[in-house]
C-alpha positions in Angstrom: 77.4 124.2 113.4 74.6 123.9 110.9 75.3 120.2 110.7 74.9 119.7 114.5 72.2 120.2 117.0 72.8 120.7 120.7 71.0 118.1 122.9 72.1 119.3 126.4 72.4 122.5 128.3 75.2 124.7 127.1 77.9 124.3 129.8 80.5 126.6 128.6 83.1 128.3 130.8 84.6 131.1 128.7 87.8 131.0 130.8 88.3 127.2 130.4 90.1 125.5 127.5 87.8 124.2 124.8 88.2 120.5 124.2 86.3 119.1 121.2 85.8 115.4 120.6 83.6 113.0 118.7 82.2 109.9 120.5 80.5 106.7 119.3 80.0 103.7 121.7 83.0 104.5 123.9 81.2 104.5 127.2 83.9 102.2 128.7 86.7 104.8 128.2 84.8 108.0 128.6 85.4 108.3 132.4 89.2 108.0 131.8 89.1 110.5 129.0 87.2 113.1 131.0 89.3 112.5 134.1 92.6 112.9 132.2 91.7 116.2 130.6 90.2 117.6 133.8 93.5 116.8 135.5 95.4 118.9 132.9 93.4 122.2 133.1 90.0 123.8 133.6 88.2 122.3 130.6 85.0 122.9 128.7 84.1 119.7 126.7 82.2 120.0 123.4 81.4 116.5 122.3 79.4 115.2 119.4 77.7 111.9 120.1 77.3 110.0 116.8 74.3 107.7 117.5 75.8 105.8 120.5 73.8 102.8 121.7 75.9 101.9 124.8 74.9 104.5 127.3 77.5 107.1 126.2 74.9 109.8 125.5 73.2 109.6 128.9 76.6 109.5 130.6 77.9 112.6 128.8 74.6 114.5 129.2 75.0 114.1 133.0 78.5 115.7 133.1 78.6 119.2 134.5 81.3 120.4 132.0 80.1 118.7 128.8 78.0 120.4 126.2 76.6 117.6 124.0 75.7 117.6 120.4 74.4 115.2 117.8 74.6 115.2 114.0 71.6 116.5 112.1 69.6 113.9 110.2 71.4 112.6 107.2 74.9 113.7 108.4 77.6 111.0 108.0 80.6 110.6 110.4 83.3 109.7 107.9 82.4 112.5 105.5 81.6 115.3 108.0 83.7 114.7 111.1 86.1 117.5 110.1 83.2 119.9 109.6 81.8 119.1 113.0 85.1 119.6 114.8 86.0 122.7 112.9 82.5 124.2 113.4 82.7 123.7 117.2 86.2 125.2 117.3 85.0 128.2 115.3 82.1 128.7 117.7 83.9 128.1 121.0 87.6 128.3 120.4 88.4 131.2 118.1 91.6 132.8 119.3 92.1 130.3 122.1 94.4 127.5 122.8 92.4 124.3 122.2 92.6 120.5 121.9 90.6 118.2 119.8 91.7 114.6 120.7 89.8 111.4 120.0 88.2 109.7 123.0 91.0 107.1 123.1 93.8 109.7 123.2 95.4 111.3 126.3 97.6 114.4 125.7 101.0 114.4 127.3 103.6 117.2 127.2 107.3 117.3 128.2 107.8 117.9 131.9 104.3 117.2 133.1 103.0 117.0 135.8 105.7 119.2 137.5 105.2 121.7 134.7 101.6 122.8 134.3 99.9 123.1 131.0 99.7 126.8 131.4 103.5 126.9 131.8 103.9 124.8 128.7 101.7 127.1 126.7 103.6 130.1 128.0 106.8 128.5 126.6 105.1 127.9 123.3 104.0 131.5 123.1 107.5 132.7 123.9 108.7 130.6 121.0 106.2 132.3 118.8 104.4 129.0 118.1 100.7 128.6 117.3 100.6 124.8 117.4 102.6 121.7 118.6 102.8 118.3 116.8 101.9 115.2 118.8 103.2 111.7 118.3 100.5 109.0 118.7 101.9 106.3 120.9 99.9 103.0 121.0 99.5 101.7 124.5 98.9 98.0 125.3 99.2 95.3 128.0 101.0 92.0 128.2 98.0 89.9 127.0 96.5 89.0 123.6 94.9 91.9 121.8 91.7 90.0 121.7 91.7 90.2 125.5 92.4 94.0 125.7 89.1 94.9 127.4 88.6 97.9 129.7 85.9 98.0 132.4 85.7 101.4 134.1 83.8 99.9 137.0 86.6 97.8 138.4 88.7 100.8 139.5 91.7 100.2 137.2 92.7 103.1 135.0 93.5 102.9 131.3 97.1 103.8 132.1 97.4 101.0 134.7 95.6 98.4 132.6 97.6 99.1 129.4 100.9 100.6 130.6 103.2 99.4 127.8 104.4 101.1 124.6 107.1 100.7 122.0 110.3 102.6 122.7 112.7 104.0 120.2 114.5 101.5 118.0 116.2 100.9 114.6 114.1 100.6 111.5 111.6 99.0 111.1 111.1 99.4 114.8 110.8 102.7 116.6 109.4 106.0 115.3 110.2 108.3 112.4 109.6 111.9 111.3 109.2 112.4 107.6 108.6 115.7 105.7 105.3 115.8 103.9 105.1 116.1 100.1 104.7 119.4 98.2 101.1 118.4 97.3 100.3 117.6 100.9 101.8 120.9 102.0 99.6 122.8 99.6 96.4 121.1 100.8 97.1 120.7 104.6 100.4 122.3 105.5 100.2 121.9 109.3 102.1 120.1 110.6 104.9 119.9 107.9 106.0 116.4 109.0 104.4 113.0 109.4 105.2 110.6 112.2 105.2 106.9 111.8 105.8 104.0 114.1 104.5 102.2 117.2 103.1 98.8 118.0 100.6 98.5 115.2 103.2 99.2 112.5 105.7 96.8 114.2 103.3 93.9 114.4 101.2 94.1 111.3 102.7 96.5 108.7 106.5 96.8 108.8 107.7 93.6 110.4 108.8 92.1 107.1 110.5 95.2 105.5 114.2 95.3 104.9 116.0 98.5 104.1 119.2 98.7 102.0 122.4 100.1 103.5 121.7 103.4 101.8 118.1 103.5 103.0 119.1 102.7 106.6 121.7 105.5 106.6 119.2 108.0 105.2 116.6 107.0 107.8 119.0 107.2 110.7 120.5 110.5 109.5 117.4 112.4 108.3 114.2 110.8 109.4 114.6 110.2 113.1 112.6 111.9 115.8 115.4 114.3 116.7 115.0 116.2 113.4 113.5 119.7 113.2 109.7 120.0 112.8 110.3 122.9 110.4 113.5 122.1 108.5 116.0 124.8 107.6 116.6 125.6 103.9 119.9 123.8 104.3 118.4 120.6 105.7 115.3 120.4 103.5 116.8 119.0 100.2 118.4 115.9 101.9 115.3 115.3 104.0 113.2 115.2 100.8 115.8 112.9 99.1 115.6 110.6 102.2 111.8 110.7 102.0 111.7 109.8 98.3 114.3 107.0 98.4 112.6 105.3 101.4 109.0 106.1 100.4 108.0 102.5 99.7 109.1 101.4 103.1 106.5 103.6 104.7 103.6 103.4 102.2 101.6 101.0 104.5 102.5 102.7 107.8 99.8 104.3 109.8 99.8 108.1 110.3 100.8 108.7 113.9 100.8 112.5 113.6 98.3 114.9 115.1 98.2 118.6 116.0 97.6 118.0 119.7 97.5 121.6 121.0 96.8 124.7 118.9 95.6 128.3 118.9 92.5 128.1 116.8 91.9 130.6 114.0 88.4 131.0 112.7 87.7 129.5 109.3 90.4 126.8 109.5 89.5 123.1 108.7 90.8 120.5 111.0 90.5 116.8 110.1 91.9 115.4 113.3 95.4 115.0 112.0 96.1 118.1 110.0 95.1 121.7 109.5 94.5 123.5 106.2 96.3 126.7 107.2 100.0 127.2 107.7 100.5 127.7 111.5 103.8 128.5 113.2 104.9 125.1 114.6 106.8 124.6 117.8 110.0 122.6 117.7 108.6 120.8 120.8 107.0 117.4 120.3 104.2 116.3 122.6 102.4 112.9 122.7 98.9 111.4 122.5 98.9 108.2 124.4 96.6 106.1 122.2 94.4 103.3 123.6 93.0 101.7 120.4 92.3 98.3 121.9 89.8 98.4 124.8 86.9 96.3 123.8 88.6 93.1 122.7 88.1 91.3 119.5 84.4 92.2 119.4 85.3 95.9 119.5 87.6 95.4 116.5 84.9 93.5 114.6 82.4 96.3 115.3 84.8 99.0 114.0 85.4 97.0 110.8 81.7 96.4 110.2 80.9 100.1 110.9 83.5 101.2 108.4 83.7 104.7 109.6 87.5 104.9 110.4 90.1 106.0 107.9 90.0 104.0 104.6 86.8 102.3 105.5 88.5 100.8 108.6 90.8 98.8 106.4 93.6 98.9 108.9 91.4 97.3 111.6 90.3 94.7 109.0 93.9 93.8 108.4 94.4 93.3 112.1 91.6 90.8 112.1 92.8 89.0 109.0 96.4 88.8 110.2 95.6 86.5 113.1 97.7 88.8 115.4 94.9 89.4 117.9 95.6 86.1 119.5 99.1 87.0 120.8 100.5 89.5 123.2 102.1 92.6 121.5 104.9 92.7 124.1 108.5 92.7 122.8 112.0 93.4 124.0 111.4 96.9 122.8 108.3 97.4 125.2 108.7 100.0 127.9 106.4 100.9 130.9 104.8 104.3 130.9 105.5 106.0 134.2 105.0 109.6 133.2 106.3 112.0 130.6 109.9 111.2 131.5 109.3 107.7 130.1 109.0 109.1 126.6 112.6 110.2 126.2 113.7 110.2 122.6 110.1 110.5 121.5 108.9 113.9 122.9 110.9 117.0 123.5 110.6 120.4 125.2 110.4 123.8 123.7 114.0 124.8 122.7 115.9 127.0 125.1 116.1 130.4 123.5 119.1 131.2 125.6 
């Protein structure tokens, strides 16, 4: 909290769920972000505005359930974003169930909306879980990525404008669950798996990969989304063998894993994807519908020039250099999102203890 300063009234409801986020020039998707999480629960938003110039700050400051912060002079987004999020969670979320999504991510759990978030959390607590892993699912429309532009003033929601996503499929398509390495487990053990897959990997990173017969068998048997989040002692050796023998096939794949919902413990460090403390993970899998393309080619160019995303925004740079922005991402594998039931094979419920 010493690296942040509050620039609005404190609008904190102690009975509401703390939702922590960082914002920079995302005014066009802020209304959808707030509307989505308000529809899930009673929410208190704690948002850091990192020098926006597009009206985001004024918009957020006017919201009745948003407490707004800015970084102190000299603070840097790429180096300190984990500190900002973790500090806010320490201050407002200690001992509570919390979320810390990016502005372009919408949380989805199995059974919603018929099953409330409170009911889902109750099931997690009955399981003894402290956190649930979320698969990031890239959303898109049937038009060139360079034309993926969202205008909140025309009355069309993000979900309706970009309703498509990649469904399950055989490698290199689809989605995969791989155990993390021993070194990763020592540094940031939660969650103990890494998800890969989705439209970006299909179009720009994995499309030319070919697996051997042995690698294909290992992937299908040990690295699919139906595996356990926390492997049994019996399963772990073969899953690590599968990870090692297929490692080069995933070395350029984007990390599609986040801890989407968690009970915060004071003193933890959360970098957006992983936590530096070993939490009890649910065997449920939730989703974060991810809307990375909402400002057209100009938006991708801005992200690349700013260089504040992972790896200095090298993945977005590759998108520009590939020439893929000029074509529609739609494929025979594309599905229409019509609610959580559309995500069969990708998300799953808390196991039945009976």
